[in-house]
N, CA and C of each residue as an Amber inpcrd file, in Angstrom:
protein
   627
   0.5930000-116.5880000 -73.8380000   1.3280000-115.6090000 -72.9600000
   0.6960000-115.4810000 -71.6720000   1.3320000-115.3260000 -70.6310000
   0.8430000-115.2970000 -69.2960000   0.1350000-113.9180000 -69.0820000
  -0.6890000-113.7900000 -67.8840000  -1.3150000-112.6610000 -67.6300000
  -0.4390000-111.4600000 -67.2510000   0.7070000-111.7020000 -66.7690000
   1.7030000-110.6350000 -66.3200000   2.1590000-109.8460000 -67.5860000
   2.4880000-110.6730000 -68.7260000   3.0070000-110.0670000 -69.7950000
   1.9290000-109.2990000 -70.5670000   0.7100000-109.8870000 -70.5720000
  -0.3380000-109.1610000 -71.1460000  -0.6280000-107.8870000 -70.5320000
  -0.5680000-107.7880000 -69.2370000  -0.9020000-106.6440000 -68.4240000
   0.2610000-105.6610000 -68.7250000   1.4700000-106.1880000 -68.9160000
   2.6330000-105.2410000 -69.2300000   2.3350000-104.4690000 -70.4860000
   1.9280000-105.1990000 -71.5400000   1.8690000-104.5530000 -72.8360000
   0.5590000-103.6360000 -72.8010000  -0.5920000-104.0090000 -72.1520000
  -1.6790000-103.2230000 -72.0790000  -1.5040000-101.9750000 -71.2460000
  -0.4730000-102.0700000 -70.2920000  -0.1790000-100.8130000 -69.7320000
   0.7120000 -99.9090000 -70.6300000   1.5270000-100.4630000 -71.3590000
   2.4620000 -99.6600000 -72.2810000   1.3880000 -98.9140000 -73.2480000
   0.5120000 -99.8440000 -73.8610000  -0.4950000 -99.2750000 -74.7920000
  -1.2680000 -98.2560000 -74.3860000  -1.8450000 -98.2130000 -73.1090000
  -2.6720000 -97.3400000 -72.6140000  -1.7980000 -95.9580000 -72.2340000
  -0.6150000 -96.1400000 -71.8460000   0.1910000 -94.9450000 -71.3950000
   0.5480000 -94.2770000 -72.6580000   0.9000000 -94.8930000 -73.7800000
   1.3780000 -94.1790000 -74.8650000   0.1130000 -93.5720000 -75.4930000
  -1.0280000 -94.1350000 -75.4440000  -2.0890000 -93.5680000 -76.0920000
  -2.6100000 -92.2140000 -75.2890000  -2.4760000 -92.2740000 -73.8530000
  -2.6720000 -91.1520000 -73.1530000  -1.6980000 -90.0720000 -73.5510000
  -0.3750000 -90.3380000 -73.5950000   0.5850000 -89.3200000 -74.0450000
   0.4090000 -88.7300000 -75.4820000  -0.1880000 -89.7640000 -76.3560000
  -0.4640000 -89.2990000 -77.7310000  -1.7550000 -88.2170000 -77.5990000
  -2.7490000 -88.5990000 -76.7740000  -3.8950000 -87.6950000 -76.7030000
  -3.5040000 -86.3920000 -76.2310000  -2.5980000 -86.3200000 -75.1390000
  -2.2180000 -85.1420000 -74.5170000  -1.4470000 -84.2190000 -75.4300000
  -0.5860000 -84.7560000 -76.2620000   0.0690000 -84.1510000 -77.3110000
  -0.8620000 -83.5660000 -78.5180000  -1.7830000 -84.3950000 -78.7720000
  -2.6850000 -83.9900000 -79.8920000  -3.5140000 -82.7110000 -79.4980000
  -3.9650000 -82.6590000 -78.2260000  -4.9290000 -81.5590000 -77.8060000
  -4.0080000 -80.5560000 -76.9800000  -2.8400000 -80.5900000 -76.9160000
  -1.9810000 -79.8310000 -76.0690000  -2.0580000 -78.3880000 -76.5370000
  -2.1540000 -78.0710000 -77.8020000  -2.1370000 -76.6190000 -78.2220000
  -3.5150000 -76.2010000 -78.6980000  -4.6170000 -77.0200000 -78.2960000
  -5.9240000 -76.4330000 -78.4750000  -6.3460000 -75.4350000 -77.4930000
  -6.9240000 -74.2980000 -77.7760000  -7.2810000 -73.4560000 -76.5720000
  -8.6040000 -73.9420000 -76.0110000  -9.0350000 -73.2090000 -74.9870000
 -10.2440000 -73.5990000 -74.3120000 -11.4360000 -73.6610000 -75.2750000
 -12.2550000 -74.5070000 -75.1750000 -13.5200000 -74.5870000 -76.1220000
 -13.1970000 -75.3760000 -77.2770000 -11.9970000 -76.0140000 -77.3530000
 -11.6200000 -76.8040000 -78.6420000 -11.7130000 -76.1110000 -79.8050000
 -11.3290000 -74.8170000 -79.8460000 -11.3130000 -74.0240000 -80.9820000
  -9.9070000 -73.6430000 -81.4960000  -9.7570000 -73.4210000 -82.7400000
  -8.6010000 -73.0340000 -83.2220000  -7.8350000 -74.3360000 -83.9310000
  -6.5830000 -74.0620000 -84.4670000  -5.9550000 -75.1080000 -85.1690000
  -4.7790000 -75.6830000 -84.2030000  -4.7450000 -77.0620000 -84.1130000
  -3.7290000 -77.6530000 -83.2850000  -2.4280000 -77.4450000 -83.9040000
  -1.3890000 -77.6290000 -82.9850000   0.0430000 -77.6110000 -83.4850000
   0.2750000 -78.8510000 -84.3820000   0.6670000 -78.6770000 -85.6600000
   0.8730000 -79.7850000 -86.5850000   1.9560000 -80.7030000 -86.1800000
   3.1820000 -80.2260000 -85.6420000   4.1410000 -81.1160000 -85.3390000
   3.6430000 -81.8350000 -84.1740000   3.0310000 -81.3320000 -83.1030000
   2.6470000 -82.1430000 -82.0130000   1.5710000 -83.1940000 -82.4400000
   0.5830000 -82.7980000 -83.3820000  -0.2500000 -83.7840000 -83.8750000
   0.3390000 -84.9300000 -84.6340000   1.3790000 -84.7580000 -85.3610000
   2.0310000 -85.8070000 -86.0490000   2.7790000 -86.7990000 -85.0750000
   3.2680000 -86.1620000 -83.9900000   3.9540000 -87.0870000 -82.8980000
   2.9290000 -87.8990000 -82.1530000   1.7770000 -87.2210000 -81.9580000
   0.7190000 -87.8830000 -81.2780000   0.1820000 -89.0760000 -82.0250000
  -0.1660000 -88.8830000 -83.2910000  -0.4610000 -89.9680000 -84.1780000
   0.4820000 -91.0990000 -84.2800000   1.8610000 -90.7670000 -84.1900000
   2.8000000 -91.8220000 -84.3310000   2.9310000 -92.6090000 -82.9510000
   2.7480000 -91.8120000 -81.8270000   2.7380000 -92.5330000 -80.5750000
   1.4790000 -93.4580000 -80.4690000   0.4520000 -93.1060000 -80.9900000
  -0.9520000 -93.9720000 -80.8960000  -0.5830000 -95.1770000 -81.7930000
   0.0520000 -95.0300000 -82.9320000   0.4250000 -96.1280000 -83.8300000
   1.2450000 -97.1030000 -83.1800000   2.2710000 -96.6670000 -82.4990000
   3.1220000 -97.5200000 -81.7300000   2.4750000 -98.3460000 -80.6910000
   1.5170000 -97.5930000 -79.9270000   0.7150000 -98.1590000 -78.7630000
  -0.0740000 -99.3400000 -79.3440000  -0.8620000 -99.1100000 -80.4510000
  -1.7110000-100.0570000 -81.0380000  -1.0530000-101.2270000 -81.4170000
   0.2130000-101.0860000 -82.2480000   0.9530000-102.1340000 -82.6160000
   1.4290000-102.9890000 -81.4700000   1.8750000-102.3450000 -80.4420000
   2.5940000-103.0980000 -79.2660000   1.4120000-103.8400000 -78.6090000
   0.2380000-103.2920000 -78.4460000  -0.6810000-104.0390000 -77.7050000
  -1.2830000-105.1560000 -78.6090000  -1.4160000-105.0280000 -79.8850000
  -1.9910000-106.0280000 -80.7830000  -0.9570000-107.3350000 -80.6560000
   0.2350000-106.9440000 -80.8670000   1.3010000-107.9370000 -80.8520000
   1.3680000-108.8430000 -79.6520000   1.2470000-108.0310000 -78.5530000
   1.1760000-108.5460000 -77.2410000   0.1510000-109.6950000 -77.0720000
  -1.0860000-109.2020000 -77.5060000  -2.2610000-110.0840000 -77.2960000
  -2.0670000-111.3880000 -78.2760000  -1.3500000-111.2120000 -79.3520000
  -1.2010000-112.3090000 -80.3280000   0.0510000-113.1710000 -79.7850000
   0.7660000-112.7210000 -78.9330000   1.9080000-113.4420000 -78.3320000
   3.1410000-113.5160000 -79.3380000   3.2130000-112.4250000 -80.0760000
   4.3350000-112.4540000 -81.0140000   5.6470000-111.7560000 -80.6470000
   5.5060000-110.9300000 -79.5180000   6.8040000-110.2340000 -79.1130000
   6.8180000-110.3980000 -77.5450000   7.9960000-110.0220000 -77.1150000
   8.2230000-110.0110000 -75.6440000   8.4430000-108.5950000 -75.1280000
   8.3040000-108.1660000 -73.7700000   8.5240000-106.8470000 -73.2870000
   9.9230000-106.2850000 -73.8610000  10.9760000-107.1860000 -73.8770000
  12.1460000-106.7270000 -74.2520000  12.1790000-106.2010000 -75.7290000
  11.6090000-107.0080000 -76.6040000  11.5930000-106.5820000 -78.0120000
  10.8650000-105.2640000 -78.2370000   9.7540000-105.1200000 -77.4970000
   8.9390000-103.7350000 -77.7220000   9.7570000-102.7090000 -77.2100000
  10.5360000-102.7590000 -76.0500000  11.2110000-101.6920000 -75.7000000
  12.4290000-101.2910000 -76.6730000  13.0120000-102.2980000 -77.0320000
  14.0990000-102.1690000 -78.1620000  13.5030000-101.4910000 -79.3860000
  12.3760000-101.9330000 -79.7720000  11.8730000-101.3230000 -81.0110000
  11.3890000 -99.8950000 -80.8520000  10.9330000 -99.5440000 -79.5580000
  10.5480000 -98.1460000 -79.4190000  11.7150000 -97.2250000 -79.4630000
  12.8170000 -97.7180000 -78.8260000  13.9730000 -96.9510000 -78.7260000
  14.7250000 -96.8890000 -80.1040000  14.7690000 -98.0060000 -80.8040000
  15.4230000 -97.9540000 -82.1410000  14.5930000 -97.4230000 -83.2910000
  13.3410000 -97.3440000 -83.0600000  12.4440000 -96.8420000 -84.2710000
  12.4480000 -97.8210000 -85.2630000  11.5580000 -97.5480000 -86.2360000
  11.4740000 -98.3050000 -87.5040000  12.5120000 -97.9240000 -88.5680000
  12.6430000 -98.7610000 -89.5160000  13.6560000 -98.4120000 -90.5440000
  13.1040000 -97.1390000 -91.2170000  14.0960000 -96.2760000 -91.5390000
  13.8060000 -94.9930000 -92.1250000  13.6380000 -95.1680000 -93.5820000
  13.1190000 -94.1730000 -94.3410000  12.7330000 -94.3350000 -95.6430000
  14.1180000 -94.5430000 -96.6630000  15.3560000 -94.0840000 -96.0740000
  16.4670000 -94.3080000 -96.6670000  17.4060000 -95.4610000 -96.1720000
  16.6420000 -96.3100000 -95.4470000  17.3800000 -97.5720000 -95.1570000
  18.2280000 -97.5250000 -93.8690000  18.0380000 -96.6190000 -93.0360000
  18.8690000 -96.4710000 -91.7760000  18.1250000 -97.0060000 -90.5850000
  18.8030000 -97.4080000 -89.5770000  18.1680000 -97.7430000 -88.1400000
  18.9200000 -96.8460000 -87.3140000  18.1080000 -96.2100000 -86.3720000
  18.6420000 -95.2150000 -85.4780000  18.3820000 -95.6150000 -83.9140000
  19.3040000 -95.9080000 -83.3050000  19.2110000 -96.4900000 -81.9770000
  19.6440000 -95.4590000 -80.8590000  18.8680000 -95.3610000 -79.8700000
  19.2410000 -94.3410000 -78.7440000  19.9680000 -95.2200000 -77.7740000
  21.2870000 -94.8120000 -77.4580000  22.1970000 -95.5900000 -76.6280000
  22.1510000 -94.9350000 -75.2840000  22.0490000 -93.5350000 -75.1160000
  21.9460000 -92.8800000 -73.9380000  21.3650000 -91.4990000 -73.9040000
  20.7460000 -91.1060000 -72.8240000  20.2550000 -89.7110000 -72.8410000
  20.6600000 -89.1030000 -71.5830000  21.4010000 -87.9820000 -71.6580000
  21.7680000 -87.1020000 -70.4630000  20.6800000 -86.0280000 -70.3750000
  19.9060000 -86.0590000 -69.3710000  18.7810000 -85.0410000 -69.3290000
  19.2600000 -83.6280000 -68.9430000  20.4390000 -83.4360000 -68.2740000
  20.8930000 -82.2160000 -67.9270000  22.5740000 -82.2510000 -68.1040000
  22.8160000 -81.9710000 -69.3260000  24.3270000 -82.3030000 -69.7960000
  25.1910000 -81.0370000 -69.6900000  24.7940000 -79.9240000 -69.1210000
  25.6850000 -78.9230000 -69.0840000  27.0930000 -79.1190000 -68.5180000
  27.1850000 -79.7670000 -67.3110000  28.5660000 -80.0620000 -66.9380000
  29.4380000 -80.7260000 -67.9290000  28.8230000 -81.7210000 -68.6790000
  29.6360000 -82.3190000 -69.6680000  30.0620000 -81.4040000 -70.9240000
  29.1550000 -80.6600000 -71.2370000  29.3030000 -79.6540000 -72.3290000
  30.3230000 -78.6070000 -72.0100000  30.2300000 -78.2000000 -70.6720000
  31.2890000 -77.1640000 -70.2520000  32.5650000 -77.7870000 -70.0980000
  32.7550000 -78.9300000 -69.6790000  34.1240000 -79.5720000 -69.4850000
  34.6170000 -79.7750000 -70.7520000  33.8660000 -80.0500000 -71.8450000
  34.4560000 -80.4100000 -73.1790000  34.9450000 -79.1170000 -73.8900000
  34.2940000 -78.0670000 -73.6000000  34.8400000 -76.8300000 -74.4280000
  34.4310000 -75.6440000 -73.3910000  35.5400000 -75.0100000 -72.8740000
  35.2700000 -73.9400000 -71.8150000  34.5650000 -72.6970000 -72.5030000
  34.6680000 -72.7360000 -73.8080000  33.9870000 -71.4190000 -74.4850000
  32.4810000 -71.7430000 -74.6870000  31.9930000 -72.9660000 -74.4080000
  30.5140000 -73.0890000 -74.7230000  29.7740000 -72.2310000 -73.5520000
  28.6360000 -71.7070000 -74.0600000  27.9320000 -70.8570000 -73.0370000
  26.8120000 -71.7310000 -72.3820000  26.5590000 -71.4280000 -71.1510000
  25.6390000 -72.2640000 -70.3540000  24.1440000 -72.1260000 -70.9920000
  23.3430000 -73.0220000 -70.6690000  21.9590000 -73.0350000 -71.1940000
  21.3110000 -71.7620000 -70.7920000  20.2740000 -71.2430000 -71.5360000
  19.5160000 -70.1520000 -71.2470000  18.6370000 -70.4000000 -70.0800000
  18.4330000 -69.1780000 -69.2600000  17.5640000 -69.2710000 -68.0850000
  16.2580000 -70.1210000 -68.3840000  16.0880000 -71.0570000 -67.4020000
  14.8480000 -71.9380000 -67.4780000  15.1290000 -73.0420000 -68.4840000
  16.2870000 -73.2480000 -68.9530000  16.3590000 -74.3890000 -69.9730000
  17.5430000 -75.2870000 -69.4360000  17.4970000 -76.6350000 -69.9750000
  18.5400000 -77.4760000 -69.7810000  18.9820000 -78.0560000 -71.0610000
  20.2350000 -78.6060000 -71.1260000  20.8270000 -79.2360000 -72.2470000
  20.6300000 -80.6360000 -72.1910000  20.0100000 -81.1430000 -73.3150000
  19.7160000 -82.6030000 -73.5800000  20.6920000 -83.2030000 -74.5000000
  21.5720000 -84.1000000 -73.9970000  22.4560000 -84.6500000 -74.8710000
  21.9960000 -86.1580000 -75.1380000  22.0500000 -86.5120000 -76.3760000
  21.5050000 -87.7460000 -76.8000000  22.6040000 -88.5930000 -77.6210000
  22.9050000 -89.7530000 -77.1400000  23.8590000 -90.5170000 -77.8600000
  23.2900000 -91.5780000 -78.7580000  23.4630000 -91.6400000 -80.0550000
  22.9320000 -92.4020000 -81.1550000  23.9280000 -93.3060000 -81.8380000
  23.3320000 -94.4420000 -82.1970000  24.0740000 -95.1830000 -83.2680000
  23.2810000 -95.2870000 -84.3260000  23.8130000 -95.2230000 -85.5870000
  23.1440000 -95.2440000 -86.8310000  23.8440000 -96.1830000 -87.7470000
  22.9960000 -97.0990000 -88.3660000  23.5760000 -98.0520000 -89.1840000
  22.5170000 -98.2620000 -90.4230000  23.2010000 -98.7960000 -91.5100000
  22.4150000 -99.0050000 -92.6860000  21.8730000-100.4420000 -92.6530000
  20.6350000-100.6880000 -92.6630000  20.0340000-102.0130000 -92.7080000
  19.2370000-102.4960000 -93.8240000  19.3060000-101.6400000 -94.9390000
  18.6180000-102.0600000 -96.1320000  19.3800000-101.5480000 -97.4450000
  19.3350000-102.2440000 -98.4410000  19.9830000-101.8530000 -99.7080000
  19.0800000-100.6830000-100.3460000  19.7360000 -99.6180000-100.5510000
  19.0370000 -98.4630000-101.1300000  19.6360000 -98.0330000-102.3440000
  19.2780000 -97.0430000-103.0680000  20.0050000 -96.5020000-104.2190000
  21.2020000 -95.8100000-103.7730000  21.3710000 -95.3280000-102.4990000
  22.5690000 -94.6310000-102.0500000  23.4680000 -95.5900000-101.3730000
  24.7300000 -95.6480000-101.7760000  25.7460000 -96.5890000-101.1400000
  26.0580000 -95.9390000 -99.8030000  26.2480000 -94.6760000 -99.8040000
  26.7260000 -94.0200000 -98.6050000  25.6540000 -92.8790000 -98.2410000
  25.3170000 -92.8680000 -97.0420000  24.4540000 -91.8670000 -96.5070000
  24.9620000 -90.9120000 -95.4730000  25.0800000 -89.6090000 -95.6830000
  25.6520000 -88.6470000 -94.8140000  24.5620000 -88.4570000 -93.6220000
  25.0520000 -88.3480000 -92.3720000  24.3030000 -88.1050000 -91.2630000
  24.8000000 -86.9650000 -90.4740000  23.9310000 -86.0240000 -90.1640000
  24.4710000 -84.7300000 -89.5400000  23.5380000 -84.4950000 -88.4120000
  24.0730000 -83.6530000 -87.2260000  23.1840000 -83.2460000 -86.2230000
  21.9790000 -82.4520000 -86.6270000  22.0320000 -81.7190000 -87.7610000
  20.9680000 -80.8870000 -88.2960000  19.7760000 -81.8320000 -88.7590000
  20.0350000 -83.1400000 -88.9410000  19.0170000 -84.0340000 -89.4090000
  17.9370000 -84.2730000 -88.3790000  18.3480000 -83.9680000 -87.1270000
  17.5590000 -84.2460000 -85.9150000  16.8940000 -83.0600000 -85.2590000
  15.7510000 -83.2830000 -84.6030000  15.2720000 -82.4360000 -83.7250000
  14.4090000 -83.0770000 -82.5510000  14.0240000 -82.2880000 -81.6220000
  13.3740000 -82.9280000 -80.4380000  12.0900000 -82.1150000 -80.2840000
  11.0290000 -82.9000000 -79.9590000   9.7330000 -82.1620000 -79.6230000
   9.1690000 -82.8190000 -78.2830000   8.5170000 -81.9070000 -77.5110000
   7.9820000 -82.4160000 -76.2350000   6.4500000 -82.1530000 -76.0990000
   5.8800000 -82.2230000 -75.0160000   4.5620000 -82.0610000 -74.7470000
   4.0690000 -80.7200000 -75.1080000   4.9000000 -79.6960000 -75.0820000
   4.4460000 -78.3640000 -75.4880000   4.2550000 -78.2180000 -76.9780000
   4.8330000 -79.2150000 -77.7410000   4.5740000 -79.0850000 -79.2680000
   5.6140000 -78.2610000 -79.9280000   6.6180000 -77.7850000 -79.1980000
   7.6390000 -76.9750000 -79.8690000   8.7680000 -77.7250000 -80.3100000
   9.3820000 -77.5010000 -81.4410000  10.4570000 -78.0990000 -81.9740000
  11.8390000 -77.4840000 -81.6100000  12.6260000 -78.3780000 -81.0010000
  13.9880000 -78.0000000 -80.3710000  15.0460000 -78.4730000 -81.4070000
  15.7210000 -77.5710000 -82.2450000  16.6520000 -78.0040000 -83.2390000
  18.1160000 -77.8870000 -82.7050000  19.0390000 -78.5590000 -83.2150000
  20.4120000 -78.5580000 -82.8950000  21.0980000 -77.3030000 -83.1740000
  20.4210000 -76.4470000 -84.2130000  21.1460000 -75.3510000 -84.7500000
  20.4680000 -73.9330000 -84.3850000  19.3830000 -74.0540000 -83.7160000
  18.5640000 -72.8300000 -83.5080000  19.3600000 -72.0370000 -82.5150000
  19.0770000 -70.7160000 -82.6560000  19.9040000 -69.7530000 -81.6700000
  19.5820000 -69.9590000 -80.2280000  18.3510000 -70.4220000 -79.9990000
  17.9930000 -70.5210000 -78.5440000  17.9050000 -72.0510000 -78.0390000
  18.2230000 -72.9830000 -79.0420000  18.1570000 -74.3350000 -78.7360000
  19.4230000 -75.1750000 -78.9460000  20.4020000 -74.5500000 -79.4940000
  21.7360000 -75.1560000 -79.6650000  22.5390000 -75.2040000 -78.4650000
  23.5160000 -76.1490000 -78.4200000  24.2480000 -76.3570000 -77.1600000
  25.7580000 -75.9060000 -77.3890000  26.1530000 -75.5910000 -78.5910000
  27.4660000 -75.3250000 -78.9290000  28.3750000 -76.4630000 -79.4190000
  29.5650000 -76.6290000 -79.0550000  30.5100000 -77.6360000 -79.3560000
  30.2520000 -78.8550000 -78.4280000  29.8050000 -79.9100000 -78.9170000
  29.4840000 -80.9890000 -78.0400000  30.5620000 -82.2570000 -78.3080000
  30.8110000 -82.9730000 -77.2960000  31.6360000 -84.1910000 -77.4250000
  30.9540000 -85.3200000 -78.3840000  31.9980000 -85.6820000 -79.3540000
  31.5870000 -86.8800000 -80.1200000  30.2610000 -86.5470000 -81.0030000
  30.3160000 -85.4070000 -81.5290000  29.1670000 -84.9680000 -82.3490000
  28.8870000 -85.9240000 -83.4400000  27.6310000 -86.3530000 -83.7620000
  27.2070000 -87.3740000 -84.6570000  27.4410000 -86.6520000 -86.0270000
  28.2570000 -87.0280000 -86.7600000  28.6610000 -86.4590000 -87.9410000
  29.4290000 -87.2000000 -88.8340000  28.8900000 -87.9930000 -89.9080000
  29.7420000 -88.9100000 -90.7190000  28.9330000 -89.4830000 -91.7320000
  29.5020000 -90.5720000 -92.3190000  28.7440000 -91.3590000 -93.5010000
  28.5470000 -92.8330000 -93.0150000  27.4030000 -93.1770000 -93.3420000
  26.9530000 -94.6100000 -93.0420000  26.9630000 -95.4550000 -94.3730000
  27.5860000 -96.6460000 -94.2480000  27.5660000 -97.4440000 -95.4940000
  27.0230000 -98.8570000 -95.0560000  26.9790000 -99.8330000 -95.9120000
  26.5080000-101.1150000 -95.6270000  27.4470000-101.8290000 -94.7460000
  28.6770000-101.4160000 -94.5650000  29.7460000-102.0700000 -93.6430000
  30.2840000-101.0940000 -92.6900000  29.5980000 -99.9870000 -92.4350000
  30.0930000 -98.9720000 -91.5830000  28.9630000 -98.2750000 -90.8970000
  28.8910000 -98.3750000 -89.5920000  28.0550000 -97.5850000 -88.8190000
  28.6500000 -96.4660000 -87.9760000  27.9930000 -95.5970000 -87.4710000
  28.5170000 -94.4560000 -86.8350000  27.8070000 -94.2220000 -85.4440000
  28.4510000 -93.7320000 -84.4310000  27.9490000 -93.3800000 -83.1910000
  28.3550000 -92.0170000 -82.8700000  27.5070000 -91.2220000 -82.1020000
  27.8910000 -89.8530000 -81.7550000  26.6960000 -89.3210000 -81.0660000
  26.7630000 -87.8580000 -80.6810000  25.8800000 -87.1740000 -79.9340000
  25.1820000 -86.0630000 -80.6610000  23.9620000 -85.7830000 -80.2820000
  23.3060000 -84.5480000 -80.7390000  22.8610000 -83.8920000 -79.3660000
  22.6760000 -82.5650000 -79.3750000  22.3530000 -81.8350000 -78.1810000
  21.3800000 -80.6970000 -78.5800000  20.3510000 -80.4950000 -77.7090000
  19.4680000 -79.4320000 -77.8360000  19.1170000 -78.8780000 -76.4790000
  18.6980000 -77.6670000 -76.4140000  18.3060000 -76.9910000 -75.1910000
  16.7630000 -77.1480000 -75.1370000  16.2510000 -77.6250000 -74.0370000
  14.7350000 -77.7060000 -73.8220000  14.4250000 -76.9880000 -72.5860000
  13.0720000 -76.6160000 -72.3460000  12.6990000 -76.0690000 -71.0670000
  13.0000000 -77.0120000 -69.9540000  13.1960000 -76.7050000 -68.8160000
  13.5910000 -77.4170000 -67.6280000  12.3430000 -78.4410000 -67.4120000
  11.2420000 -77.9790000 -67.4720000  10.0640000 -78.8910000 -67.1470000
   9.4150000 -79.6180000 -68.1570000  10.1070000 -79.4510000 -69.3240000
   9.5640000 -80.1110000 -70.5390000   9.5540000 -81.7070000 -70.4950000
   8.5540000 -82.3650000 -70.7490000   8.4270000 -83.8210000 -70.6380000
   7.9720000 -84.3820000 -71.9330000   7.8410000 -85.6550000 -71.9480000
   7.3170000 -86.4780000 -73.1090000   8.0950000 -86.1580000 -74.4060000
   9.4240000 -86.2410000 -74.1670000  10.3270000 -85.9590000 -75.3170000
  10.3670000 -86.9670000 -76.5080000  10.3910000 -86.5860000 -77.6370000
  10.4010000 -87.4970000 -78.7420000  11.5460000 -86.9970000 -79.8660000
  12.4770000 -87.7690000 -80.1780000  13.4560000 -87.4440000 -81.1840000
  13.0530000 -87.6170000 -82.5400000  13.2170000 -86.7780000 -83.4240000
  12.6000000 -86.7480000 -84.8600000  13.8480000 -86.8450000 -85.8340000
  13.8080000 -87.7360000 -86.7400000  14.8270000 -87.8440000 -87.8060000
  14.0720000 -87.3840000 -89.0970000  14.5320000 -86.2860000 -89.5660000
  13.7850000 -85.6170000 -90.7080000  14.8650000 -84.7870000 -91.5320000
  15.8530000 -85.3880000 -92.2840000  16.7710000 -84.5840000 -92.8750000
  16.2660000 -83.6330000 -94.1030000  15.1190000 -84.2120000 -94.7770000
  14.6510000 -83.2630000 -95.6970000  13.1900000 -82.9520000 -95.4070000
  13.0320000 -82.1110000 -94.5780000  11.5710000 -81.6280000 -94.0480000
  10.5900000 -81.6520000 -95.0680000   9.6090000 -82.4430000 -94.8670000
   8.3930000 -82.4100000 -95.7930000   8.5910000 -83.3410000 -97.0550000
   9.7920000 -83.7390000 -97.3720000  10.0260000 -84.3750000 -98.6040000
   9.8130000 -85.9860000 -98.4840000  10.2880000 -86.4630000 -97.2310000
  10.1580000 -87.8550000 -96.9980000   9.5090000 -88.1100000 -95.6040000
   8.9800000 -89.2420000 -95.3420000   8.3790000 -89.3750000 -93.9030000
   9.4340000 -89.3390000 -92.8690000   9.1000000 -88.5800000 -91.7540000
   9.9810000 -88.4430000 -90.5600000   9.9740000 -89.7800000 -89.7640000
  10.8440000 -89.7870000 -88.9170000  10.8860000 -91.0700000 -88.0000000
  10.8450000 -90.5560000 -86.5940000   9.9660000 -91.0060000 -85.7940000
   9.8330000 -90.5330000 -84.4940000  10.2030000 -91.6020000 -83.4660000
  11.0920000 -91.1820000 -82.5180000  11.5990000 -92.1130000 -81.4830000
  11.4440000 -91.6510000 -80.1800000  10.4770000 -92.0800000 -79.4210000
  10.1600000 -91.7210000 -78.0530000  11.4760000 -91.9140000 -77.2620000
  11.8990000 -90.8430000 -76.4520000  13.1010000 -90.9100000 -75.6510000
  12.6660000 -91.3570000 -74.2110000  13.4490000 -92.1050000 -73.5520000
  13.2040000 -92.4350000 -72.0940000  13.2340000 -91.3080000 -71.2730000
  12.4620000 -91.2410000 -70.1770000  12.6620000 -90.2010000 -69.2610000
  13.8730000 -90.2540000 -68.3400000
């Protein structure tokens, strides 16, 4: 592999490691005392894992820049055999939300509506022939370490276009949107798939800025 590609992957690895470290210590008070935010810590550890894997694979010459970007956006296979792909991210979607349903309320002061378009497909044989997917299965977390859900009173968006809600089978995939309100200055956003919180491993998908 040439020096340009090696540099590309090393840059990605270093950048994600820095983001992971920032998330990990984001909620620690001065003097490194107190307990860190557990959700932010989990995201930081997952980001670090992705960075290490990407850099190692790059040095071994087993992947290209395109496959790493695709893998980061699509995430790994979920515990129930799904693959989740990010198709589009609208960082300030209030005009779309307002146009779709005039009864939707605007974002709260200091917040913006983040509209994410996803494709979900079944890529592995599991005990379940059909898997239901709902907006409530997802949440978003950022550098502040706060979880933004699709149903929270201060984080929901209302009625959104093409809401992701359906059943995935071996021969049927679905596409749709989820939406959350996040602070206007929130950065380092990560999508989390966790339909049964605490019961099964969550899937972390870094979102493009």
